[in-house]
C-alpha positions as CSV (number, residue, x, y, z in Angstrom):
1,M,111.3,153.1,45.4
2,L,109.6,155.7,47.6
3,T,105.8,155.7,47.7
4,V,103.4,157.9,49.7
5,S,99.8,157.0,50.4
6,T,96.8,158.4,52.2
7,G,94.2,155.8,51.4
8,F,93.1,155.4,55.0
9,D,91.0,157.2,57.7
10,A,92.1,160.8,58.0
11,G,94.8,160.6,55.4
12,N,95.7,163.9,53.8
13,I,98.6,164.8,51.5
14,E,99.2,165.4,47.8
15,V,102.4,164.2,46.1
16,V,104.3,166.7,43.9
17,S,107.6,164.8,43.5
18,L,109.2,161.6,44.9
19,Q,112.2,161.6,42.6
20,D,114.7,162.4,45.3
21,S,114.6,161.2,48.9
22,A,116.5,164.4,49.8
23,D,113.8,166.5,48.1
24,I,110.4,165.0,48.6
25,Q,107.8,167.6,47.6
26,L,104.3,167.5,49.0
27,N,101.2,169.7,49.4
28,I,98.5,169.6,52.1
29,R,95.0,169.1,50.6
30,K,92.3,171.7,51.5
31,D,89.2,170.8,53.4
32,N,86.4,170.0,51.0
33,G,84.3,173.1,50.2
34,S,86.6,175.5,52.1
35,D,90.1,177.1,52.0
36,F,91.1,175.6,55.4
37,F,94.0,173.3,55.5
38,Q,96.8,172.4,58.0
39,W,96.1,168.7,58.9
40,F,98.4,166.2,57.2
41,Y,98.7,162.4,57.7
42,Y,100.5,160.1,55.3
43,R,102.3,156.8,55.0
44,L,105.8,156.7,53.4
45,Q,107.3,153.4,52.2
46,G,110.8,152.6,50.9
47,G,112.7,155.1,53.0
48,A,114.5,152.9,55.6
49,G,118.0,154.0,56.3
50,Q,117.7,157.1,54.1
51,L,117.7,160.7,55.4
52,L,114.4,162.0,54.1
53,R,113.8,165.6,53.5
54,M,110.1,166.3,53.0
55,R,109.0,169.7,51.9
56,L,105.3,170.7,52.4
57,L,105.4,173.3,49.7
58,N,102.1,175.2,50.5
59,A,102.7,175.6,54.3
60,A,102.7,179.4,53.9
61,E,99.1,179.2,52.7
62,A,97.8,177.1,55.6
63,A,95.1,178.3,57.9
64,Y,97.4,179.2,60.8
65,V,100.9,180.0,59.6
66,D,102.0,181.0,63.1
67,G,101.3,177.4,64.1
68,W,104.4,176.3,62.2
69,E,106.8,178.2,64.5
70,N,108.6,175.8,66.9
71,Y,106.4,173.0,65.7
72,Q,107.6,169.4,65.3
73,A,105.7,166.8,63.3
74,V,104.9,163.4,64.7
75,A,105.8,160.0,63.3
76,S,105.0,156.4,64.1
77,Y,105.9,152.9,62.8
78,D,102.9,151.1,64.4
79,R,100.3,153.9,64.6
80,Q,100.2,153.4,68.3
81,D,103.3,155.3,69.6
82,W,103.9,158.7,68.1
83,F,107.1,160.6,68.5
84,R,108.4,164.0,67.4
85,V,110.7,164.4,64.4
86,P,113.0,167.3,63.4
87,T,110.8,169.9,61.7
88,R,111.3,173.6,60.7
89,Y,109.4,176.3,58.9
90,E,111.6,177.9,56.3
91,N,111.0,180.1,53.2
92,G,107.3,179.4,53.4
93,E,107.7,175.6,53.5
94,L,107.4,173.1,56.4
95,I,110.4,170.9,56.2
96,I,110.5,167.5,57.9
97,E,113.9,165.7,58.1
98,H,114.0,162.2,59.4
99,E,115.8,158.9,58.8
100,P,113.3,156.1,59.4
101,E,114.4,152.8,60.8
102,S,111.6,150.9,59.0
103,N,110.5,150.6,55.4
104,S,107.0,151.8,56.4
105,I,106.4,154.9,58.6
106,Y,103.5,157.4,59.1
107,Y,103.8,161.1,59.5
108,A,101.1,163.4,60.9
109,Y,100.3,166.9,62.2
110,F,99.3,165.3,65.5
111,A,98.6,161.7,66.7
112,P,95.4,160.7,64.8
113,Y,92.3,159.5,66.7
114,S,90.7,157.1,64.2
115,F,87.0,156.6,63.6
116,E,87.5,153.0,64.5
117,R,88.9,154.0,67.9
118,H,86.0,156.5,68.2
119,L,83.6,153.6,67.8
120,D,85.6,151.5,70.3
121,L,85.3,154.4,72.8
122,L,81.6,154.5,72.4
123,A,81.4,150.7,72.8
124,F,83.5,150.8,75.9
125,A,81.4,153.5,77.5
126,E,78.1,151.7,76.6
127,Q,79.3,148.6,78.7
128,S,79.0,150.7,81.8
129,P,75.7,150.5,83.8
130,Y,75.9,154.3,84.2
131,C,76.0,155.0,80.5
132,Q,73.4,155.1,77.7
133,S,74.0,156.2,74.2
134,Q,71.4,158.1,72.2
135,H,71.3,158.4,68.5
136,L,70.7,162.1,67.5
137,G,70.8,161.8,63.7
138,Q,73.2,161.4,60.8
139,T,75.9,163.5,59.3
140,L,75.9,164.5,55.6
141,D,78.1,161.5,54.9
142,G,75.8,159.2,56.7
143,R,77.7,158.7,60.0
144,D,75.9,158.6,63.4
145,I,75.9,161.6,65.7
146,E,75.6,160.1,69.2
147,V,75.6,161.5,72.7
148,L,76.5,159.5,75.8
149,R,74.3,160.1,78.9
150,I,76.2,159.2,82.1
151,S,74.6,159.2,85.5
152,A,73.8,157.0,88.5
153,T,70.7,159.0,89.4
154,E,67.4,159.8,87.8
155,Q,67.2,163.0,89.8
156,P,70.4,164.8,89.1
157,K,71.2,168.1,90.8
158,K,73.0,169.5,87.7
159,T,73.4,168.7,84.0
160,F,77.0,169.0,82.6
161,W,77.8,168.8,78.9
162,V,81.2,167.9,77.3
163,T,81.6,168.2,73.6
164,A,84.8,167.7,71.5
165,R,86.3,167.8,68.1
166,Q,84.1,170.2,66.3
167,H,87.3,170.8,64.4
168,P,88.3,167.4,63.2
169,G,92.0,168.0,62.9
170,E,92.1,168.7,66.6
171,S,92.5,165.0,67.5
172,M,93.9,165.8,70.9
173,A,90.3,166.7,71.9
174,E,89.1,163.1,71.6
175,W,92.2,161.8,73.4
176,F,91.1,164.1,76.2
177,V,87.6,162.8,76.2
178,E,88.9,159.2,76.3
179,G,90.7,160.0,79.5
180,F,87.6,161.8,80.9
181,L,85.3,158.9,80.1
182,E,87.6,156.2,81.4
183,R,87.8,157.9,84.8
184,L,84.2,159.0,85.0
185,L,83.1,155.4,84.4
186,D,85.6,153.9,86.8
187,E,83.7,151.8,89.4
188,D,86.6,152.2,91.9
189,D,87.1,156.0,91.6
190,A,85.4,157.8,94.6
191,L,85.4,161.2,92.9
192,A,83.8,159.7,89.7
193,S,81.2,157.9,91.9
194,K,80.3,161.2,93.7
195,L,79.8,163.0,90.4
196,R,77.7,160.1,88.9
197,Q,75.5,160.2,92.0
198,Q,74.7,163.9,91.6
199,V,75.2,164.9,88.0
200,E,73.8,164.0,84.6
201,F,76.6,164.1,82.1
202,Y,76.1,164.4,78.3
203,V,79.2,163.7,76.3
204,V,79.8,164.0,72.5
205,P,83.3,162.6,71.9
206,N,83.3,163.6,68.2
207,M,81.1,166.3,66.9
208,N,82.5,166.1,63.4
209,P,83.1,162.5,62.3
210,D,82.9,163.3,58.5
211,G,85.7,165.8,58.7
212,S,87.7,163.4,60.8
213,V,87.5,160.6,58.3
214,R,88.0,162.9,55.4
215,G,91.3,164.3,56.8
216,H,90.0,167.8,57.3
217,L,91.5,170.4,59.6
218,R,88.4,172.4,60.5
219,T,85.2,171.7,58.6
220,N,82.6,169.0,58.0
221,A,81.8,167.3,54.7
222,V,80.6,170.4,52.9
223,G,83.0,172.9,54.4
224,A,81.1,174.2,57.4
225,N,83.1,175.3,60.4
226,L,80.9,173.8,63.1
227,N,82.1,176.2,65.8
228,R,80.7,179.1,63.8
229,E,77.3,177.5,63.2
230,W,75.7,177.7,66.6
231,A,73.6,180.8,66.1
232,M,71.7,179.3,63.1
233,P,72.6,175.6,62.3
234,T,70.7,173.9,59.4
235,A,70.1,170.3,58.4
236,E,71.7,171.0,55.0
237,R,74.9,172.6,56.2
238,S,75.5,171.7,59.8
239,P,73.2,168.9,61.0
240,E,75.8,167.9,63.7
241,V,75.3,171.2,65.5
242,L,71.5,171.2,64.9
243,F,71.1,167.8,66.5
244,V,73.2,168.5,69.6
245,R,71.7,172.0,70.1
246,N,68.2,170.5,69.9
247,M,69.2,167.9,72.6
248,M,70.6,170.6,74.8
249,E,67.2,172.3,74.6
250,Q,65.6,169.1,76.0
251,T,68.2,168.6,78.8
252,G,69.2,172.1,79.7
253,V,72.9,172.9,80.4
254,D,74.3,173.9,83.8
255,L,78.0,173.8,82.7
256,L,79.6,173.2,79.4
257,L,83.2,172.3,78.4
258,D,83.9,172.3,74.7
259,V,87.3,170.7,73.9
260,H,89.6,171.9,71.1
261,G,93.3,172.2,70.0
262,D,95.1,175.5,69.2
263,E,97.7,175.6,66.4
264,A,99.7,178.6,67.6
265,L,99.9,178.8,71.4
266,P,102.3,176.2,73.1
267,C,100.1,175.8,76.2
268,N,96.8,174.5,77.6
269,F,94.3,177.1,78.4
270,I,90.5,177.9,78.8
271,A,88.7,180.6,76.9
272,G,85.6,181.6,78.9
273,Q,82.9,184.1,78.2
274,I,84.9,187.2,79.0
275,G,84.0,189.8,76.4
276,V,80.7,188.2,75.5
277,P,77.9,190.7,75.6
278,G,75.7,190.5,78.7
279,V,77.7,187.9,80.6
280,S,77.5,188.5,84.3
281,D,80.4,189.0,86.7
282,Q,79.2,186.0,88.7
283,L,79.5,183.6,85.7
284,L,82.9,185.0,84.8
285,A,84.0,184.4,88.4
286,Q,82.8,180.8,88.3
287,E,84.7,180.2,85.1
288,Q,87.9,181.6,86.5
289,Q,87.5,179.4,89.6
290,F,87.1,176.4,87.4
291,E,90.4,177.3,85.8
292,L,92.1,177.7,89.2
293,D,90.8,174.4,90.3
294,L,92.1,172.6,87.2
295,M,95.5,174.3,87.5
296,A,95.8,173.2,91.1
297,V,95.6,169.5,90.2
298,N,97.5,169.4,86.9
299,P,100.6,171.5,86.2
300,D,100.0,171.0,82.4
301,F,97.3,173.6,82.7
302,Q,98.1,177.4,83.0
303,M,96.2,180.7,83.1
304,E,98.7,183.3,82.0
305,R,98.2,182.9,78.3
306,G,95.1,182.5,76.1
307,Y,92.8,184.4,73.8
308,E,92.4,188.1,74.1
309,P,88.8,189.2,75.0
310,G,86.9,190.2,71.8
311,K,89.2,188.1,69.6
312,F,86.3,186.7,67.5
313,G,84.5,189.9,66.9
314,S,81.3,189.5,64.9
315,E,81.6,185.7,65.1
316,T,81.4,185.7,68.9
317,M,77.9,184.5,69.3
318,T,78.2,181.8,66.6
319,I,80.7,179.9,68.8
320,A,79.5,177.0,70.8
321,A,80.6,178.0,74.3
322,N,79.4,181.6,73.9
323,W,76.0,180.7,72.4
324,I,75.4,178.0,75.0
325,G,76.5,180.2,77.9
326,H,74.2,183.0,76.8
327,R,71.3,180.6,76.0
328,F,71.4,178.8,79.3
329,N,73.0,181.5,81.5
330,C,75.7,179.1,82.7
331,P,79.5,178.7,82.9
332,S,80.5,177.7,79.3
333,M,84.1,177.3,78.4
334,T,86.4,176.2,75.5
335,L,89.4,174.2,76.6
336,E,92.4,174.4,74.2
337,M,95.4,172.1,74.0
338,P,98.5,172.6,71.8
339,F,99.6,170.9,68.6
340,K,103.1,171.9,69.7
341,D,104.8,171.0,73.0
342,F,103.7,172.7,76.2
343,D,106.7,175.0,76.6
344,L,106.6,175.2,80.4
345,Q,106.6,171.4,80.7
346,P,108.5,170.3,77.6
347,D,109.0,166.8,76.4
348,P,111.5,166.7,73.5
349,E,110.6,163.2,72.5
350,F,106.8,163.3,72.5
351,G,105.8,166.9,72.9
352,W,102.2,167.4,73.8
353,S,100.9,163.9,73.3
354,P,97.8,161.6,73.5
355,A,99.0,160.4,76.9
356,R,99.1,163.9,78.3
357,S,95.7,164.8,76.7
358,I,94.2,161.7,78.4
359,R,95.7,162.8,81.8
360,L,94.2,166.3,81.4
361,G,90.9,164.7,80.6
362,E,91.1,162.7,83.8
363,S,92.0,165.8,85.8
364,V,89.0,167.8,84.8
365,L,86.8,165.7,87.2
366,Y,88.2,167.8,90.0
367,P,87.0,171.2,88.9
368,F,83.6,169.7,87.9
369,A,83.3,168.4,91.5
370,A,84.6,171.6,93.1
371,W,82.0,173.6,91.1
372,L,79.3,171.2,92.2
373,D,80.4,171.6,95.9
374,R,80.2,175.4,95.6
375,C,76.7,175.1,94.3
376,D,75.7,173.0,97.3
377,D,77.3,175.6,99.7
378,S,75.5,178.6,98.1
């Protein structure tokens, strides 16, 4: 007998029919308090050796329908190794066809980053003599919002902020931060040591733990899109943003990288402040050079594609990178990774993956260091 379950961290699917393994009918559940949905994650049992045809019936109503084109879902038997499975978007439905080898298998929109792994990442970082965690407050569901301060000096030249996962379904963002933290805290890495000696880093690995656990795509516990709350966050609707923004007012920000995932574009890119009212040509040039420095060290990054200037219209100054860049007059960028494969460096088995997200997170130390060097030279 086939069964489908979601009673675990980040689980999301609704069963319509399991009567026929060749016609499994499912719906993706909306984020609580909003109409956003696209993230799915479920366990299927009883399907070993059967060709399963799973139809996500409401895919045409998802938040980013263009995200389904050339998209392949991920699957895992052990929730450690995630591989791509045949998927197509047809007649308004997302259809996943796969013959599992085991009686138990998990399917997801992207490789999940669990809340337990999040806590493990914080615990790992806190073992370093260069890292201190600071409790900023609690989410609406009662989870901790924490920031990691990382530095080897009490008199830093600059203050860098890295935030991630404002949109909880963009789990590649926390995989990225895992790679970034592991390298930044590496005792034997000369580049990391140089940065720790000169910079005060503040890192928020998961801005939206409630949405992450609830299996949301884009919002927190009450349906707030945190990356549209930066102009006027409130304790009742978006305490996550309010706490982090207040901390930034205490520390200042010399450079920000806010890490995300993009549903539609099959590439990694950075959205800077081009098109933001009042931004200087000098800051735009610094952001472009940051991109050039990252592309020089990691071929998984590119600069030819990205968002068109002015894409967000009236929402522009509610977005984290734009509000922070304007408030602190600093380079402030949104880094986006794909849910799909990176089409210029394709991997048919794994697509864009946790491992590649981790490597990109490690690579970003180079443009941070290069930006710091240019400040020293000026």
